[in-house]
C-alpha positions in Angstrom: -163.9 -41.4 4.9 -165.2 -43.0 8.1 -169.0 -43.4 8.4 -170.9 -41.9 11.3 -173.0 -44.9 12.3 -174.8 -43.0 15.0 -175.9 -40.5 12.5 -176.8 -43.2 10.0 -179.0 -44.9 12.6 -180.8 -41.6 13.2 -181.4 -41.2 9.4 -182.8 -44.8 9.3 -185.1 -43.9 12.2 -186.2 -40.6 10.6 -187.0 -42.3 7.2 -189.0 -45.0 9.1 -191.0 -42.2 10.9 -191.7 -40.5 7.5 -192.8 -43.8 6.0 -195.1 -44.5 9.0 -196.7 -41.1 8.4 -197.1 -41.7 4.7 -198.5 -45.3 4.9 -199.6 -45.9 8.5 -201.7 -49.0 7.9 -199.2 -51.1 6.1 -196.4 -49.9 8.3 -198.3 -50.9 11.5 -198.9 -54.3 10.0 -195.2 -54.6 9.1 -194.2 -53.6 12.6 -196.6 -56.2 14.0 -194.9 -58.8 11.8 -191.5 -57.7 12.9 -192.5 -57.9 16.6 -194.0 -61.4 16.2 -191.2 -62.7 14.1 -188.5 -61.5 16.5 -190.0 -62.3 19.9 -188.6 -65.1 22.0 -189.8 -68.6 21.0 -187.8 -71.7 20.1 -185.1 -69.2 19.2 -184.4 -66.3 21.5 -184.8 -62.7 20.1 -181.0 -62.1 20.1 -180.5 -65.1 17.8 -183.3 -63.8 15.5 -181.7 -60.4 15.3 -178.4 -62.0 14.4 -180.2 -64.0 11.7 -181.7 -60.8 10.4 -178.3 -59.1 10.4 -176.9 -61.9 8.3 -179.6 -61.5 5.7 -179.2 -57.7 5.7 -175.4 -58.2 5.0 -176.0 -60.7 2.3 -178.8 -58.7 0.7 -177.1 -56.0 1.1 -179.0 -53.2 2.9 -177.0 -50.6 4.7 -179.8 -49.2 6.7 -181.0 -52.7 7.6 -177.5 -53.6 8.8 -177.4 -50.6 11.1 -180.9 -51.3 12.4 -180.2 -55.0 13.2 -176.7 -54.4 14.6 -178.2 -51.9 17.0 -181.1 -54.3 17.9 -178.8 -57.3 18.4 -176.4 -55.2 20.6 -179.4 -54.0 22.7 -180.4 -57.7 23.1 -176.9 -58.5 24.4 -175.1 -59.8 21.3 -171.4 -59.7 21.8 -168.9 -58.4 19.2 -167.8 -62.0 18.7 -171.3 -63.1 18.0 -171.7 -60.3 15.4 -168.4 -61.3 13.8 -169.5 -64.9 13.5 -172.8 -63.7 12.0 -170.8 -61.7 9.5 -168.9 -64.8 8.6 -172.1 -66.8 7.9 -173.4 -63.9 5.8 -170.3 -63.9 3.7 -170.6 -67.7 3.3 -174.2 -67.3 2.3 -173.5 -64.4 0.0 -170.9 -66.4 -1.8 -172.4 -69.9 -1.6 -175.6 -69.1 -3.5 -173.6 -67.5 -6.2 -171.7 -70.8 -6.6 -175.0 -72.7 -6.9 -176.6 -70.2 -9.3 -173.4 -70.0 -11.3 -173.6 -73.8 -11.8 -177.2 -73.3 -12.8 -176.3 -70.6 -15.3 -173.7 -72.8 -16.8 -176.1 -75.8 -17.1 -178.7 -73.4 -18.7 -176.0 -72.3 -21.2 -175.1 -75.9 -22.0 -178.8 -76.8 -22.5 -179.6 -73.9 -24.7 
């Protein structure tokens, strides 16, 4: 069954509103962190959203993925840029498993 990403985005927004109501102080602080971390600097905000999307994919976090896809698109990210971001996320999702897999094997051998 196909997902309704517009509806999912609305659900993510609604959950965020509820969380802001339940814990306004911490959520205001977190929003401030998000605003500071994603504003233009040495990297532009679009690049930072694509980075956040890659992490959300590798994590994985469905609501985060929808949030950061929407934000990256609003900041002008092209479909091709999102596709390349997905490729990096896949590489980082698989690459660390290779590193930690080697670590686990070394631990087994040492124990």
